[in-house]
N, C-alpha and C positions, 0 to 999 in steps of 0.2 A: 239825901242828897250824894252824901258820899256813896251809898249804898247802889243809888240810880246811876252812876258814874261809873260803878262798876259793873253793873249790870250791862251797860252798852259796851264797855271795853270786852267784856269776855263774848259779847254777842258778834260782833266786830271781827274780833281773832277766830271764831267760829265758823263765821262766812269766810273769813279769808282763806281758811283752811283744808274748807268742805271745796272752796274753788280752787286751791292747789292740788287736791285731790284728786278733782274730777280732770283737771289738764293733765295729771301725770296718767289716769285712767286712760284719757283719749291719747295720748302718745304712744302706751301700750297698745292700745286697740290696731286692729285686731291681731289676738296672741294663738287664735285657732279659725277653723273654718266658719262661715258665714252661712246662712240657709237663703234663698229668696225664694218664697212660696209665690207660685205661679198660676192663678185660678183656671187654669188652660190646659186642655190638652196638650199633652205631646206632638209636636207638627203641625200645630196652626201658626197664623204667621206671627198671633202676639207669644208664642212660644218660641219663636226665633227672636222675638225682641228680647225677650228674658234672657237668652243665652248668648247674644251675641253682647249686652250691656256686664254681664256676669262674668265671661269671659275677659272685657277689659279691665273690670274691677279686679280680679284676680292680680293680676298683673299689677295694678298701680298700689294697690294694698297690702301683696306679698301674700296673701292668705288666699285659698279658695274660695271662690263664691258658688255653690251649689244650688242650681235649680232644682226645685221639689213640686213639682205638678199635682195639685189638688183642684181638678175641676170640679164640679157640681154644684147645685143647688143655687144657682143663679150669683154663684161666687162667693156664697155664705161659708161656706165649709172652709175656704181659703181664710176669709175674714175672719173667723172668728178662731181659728190657729194662728196667728197673727194677734188680734186682740190679745188672748193668753198666754202668749210667749214672752220670758222675761223682759223686760225693758232695757235691756243690755248691749242693742246694736247687733246681734250677731243672728236676729230675725228678721227681715223684710219683706215686703210685698209689691207684687205688682199690680196695681189695683185698674181696672176700667172706671169710667166715669159712672157707670150705671151704680158699681155697689157702694161707690160713698157721696151718691146723688140722686139714685134713683130707688133704689130698694127699699128704703125707709117710708117713702110713700105707696109703695107696692105691696108690703108682708106686711102682715098685722103685727107679728113680731118677730123682732130680727134677733140673733145672740149675740148680736154687737151695735155698739151705737157710732156711727160712721164719724161723728164730732169727737165726741170724750175718748174713745177708743186709740184712735190713730193721732199720730204728728206727722205732718208732711213734709215732703223730701223735695218731689219737684213734679212737674206736669213734663212728662218725656218726648211725648209725640202727640202729634194730633193726627185724626185719620175723616178726613168728609166722606160724606154719604152720599151716594150718587142715588138717583131716581132713573129706576130702566126698566124698560118694555120688554116683552117678546117681540120680535119683527113682525108677528102676524097682527096684530093689535095696529089699529089705522093712526096711530098717533107719533108725531116725528117732534113736536116741539110743545112747549110749556103752552101755549093758546089753545092749540090743539086738544091736551090732556085736559083743560081746565072744561073746555065746549064741550067734549065726548062727555066726561064725568057729570056735567050737568044737565044733559042731555039724556043718559042712560044712568040715573041715581044707583049705587049699589052695584054695579053689571060690572065694574073693574075691581079685581080682585090684586091684594098685595098681601106677598108672604112676608115671613120673620122669621128667626131664629127662635123665637119663642114669646109668650106672652109677656111684656115689661122689659123684654130687651131694647138695645137703642133704636133697634130696625124697629121694632113695634111703635117704639115712641116717636121717631121720626116721621112714620105715616100719619099718625096721631095730631101730631101738631100742626102738618101740613093740609090736613081734613079740616081742622080749629080756624087755619088763619086763612084758606081759600076758601071755605064755606061748602067744599063737597063732601059727597058720600063715594066710601069707599069701602070695600069687603075687607077684614082684615083675616087672613088665613094662619095661624100660629103652627110652627114645625118644630120639631127636635132638634134644632140647631140651622146654622143658615146653608149649610151642605144639602141636605134634604129640599129645603126651600128653594135654591138655586138648581137644583135639577130639574124640580117642578115647573120651572119658570122655563129652563129650556125645554120642556116637554110640553108647553103651552099648557099645562093644566092650572095656572094660575097668570094674572096678568102682568104684574111688575113687583119689583122689590124697592125698597129703600137699602141699599145696602154698602156697606164699607166700599170703597174704591178699592184697596189693594184685592179684595176678596172677588170683585165683578170685573177687572181689568183684562184678564185674557179673554174673557168673554165678549167684552166692548171691543177689543181690538180684533177678534176674531169674526166680530160680524154676528156673534149667535143672540146677543142683547142688543138695545140700542139706548145710548144714554140720554136723558130727554135734560138733565139738570143735574150740578151737584149744588148741596147743602150746606156749604162754608159761607164765610163773607168775601172770598175771593176766588177764582178760578184755579182750577189741579192743574199743577203742571203737566200732570201725565195723561189730563185731558184740556188742553188748551181750546179748543174748540168747542166745548159745551159749556155754557152759559150757568151762573148760579141760579139758584130759586128767585132769590133775592131780584137779581136782574131780569127776569122772565113775569117781573110783579107780582110778587107776593114779596112784599117789602118787609126790612130786618128778620126774614126766616133762616133761622140757624141751626141746622140740626149737628153739627160736628160731635165727633165724639174723642175722647180722648184717653191715655193709660199716662198712669205715673207710677212714683215710688210714695209708700209710705213704711213707719216704723210703729212700733205699739207704744203708747202715750208714755211719756216718763223717759225716756231714753235722755242721757244727757248732752245737753245741747253741744259741747265739742264734738262729741261722737256723730249726731246729726249732720253737723258742718262736716264733719270728714266724709261720711257716707255721701253727701249729696256733690262735694267736689269730684267724689270717685265715679260718680253717677254722671256726671257734667261732661268728665273728663272721655267718659267712654262713650257718648250719645257725639261729641265732637269726631274721635276718632274712628268711628262707623257712619258719619253723617251720610258717605255717599251708598252704602250697603244698606242703608233701612231706608233712605230716598226712594232707592230703586224696587223696594219693596212696597212704594206708595204711602211711607209715612213720611210726616210733614214734624221735623225734628224743633222740638219747643225748648225744653231745658229751663223751667222758669224756678224763681225761687222758692221758698217754703210757704214765703207768706202770702203770693201770688195764688198758689195751688190753695191753701186756706181760702182763700178770698172766693178764687174760684167756686170750691165745691159748696159754699153758704148762698151765692148767688145762683148757681145751677139747679142746687136742691130747691131752692123757691120755684123755679122757673120750672121743672118737670112736675111738683107736687100741683100746680096748677093744673097741667096738660093732664094728667094722670086722674084728678077730682071730675076734671072735666067729661075725661072718657070711661069714668066708673070702672078703670081697671084694678081689678085685685087678684092676687095671684093663688092665694090661698083663702 
């Protein structure tokens, strides 16, 4: 009995000491520059998000937050680097929804586990996907699109940034829910796909609003609908897909931040607070770029990853998508 009490006392003392040590560690954090890994090329709209947030975080934390661009392999290169980094808070990653909710169903082997290898920080921003067509296509609204697609199965082609990307899966989700046949044309990036849409080489795209907004405003492409649950402020006259008759359709994509699993909770909370402050400070600038600020809790991000992983796994299985 006395020995049991002694062990309990020792355990409690150790836990309290650990808590004190972690708190002190968090108080000292950061004591050196922090690396923000971005799985996108420099100059992309998502790279702007990374740099805007990093700049504000640097002021908040008193240490440089340096953006390290590591594009390639569907985000797997950046994800693997982040997963293998020390769990000390000095490395974190800007992730797309696809990296943590889609890749595991598309690739037979991943160099990271999207659930076990990362600790969520926050969903930073959301980006609605718009359905846009070349003006020469005789489609002005969803009713006409559905009618044309059913009367001409496979004739409408849609481009994407590549197999398994959010643009591709937005199209596959639409095909499944609307019960229409569209021909997918994958490209090596969204830029080449948009160029071919403008040149009338493909009929349409499911594309993030910020990427298509200049072409929509210039009348070079026609927006038929947006894939979110509410209209986009930048396109107030464009209805949602759900409004247009495909109930419950939602292809919103999002970008958020994660750290390697095992980072002490006080440091996770400190990084989360700095990111939220950065989003608030730059809300106007990011909104002008077509982003919708989210700023979720870490728990909400974790729940979203699990829910959307199941959703996209079903879409990917139905479409038979495999990238390797």
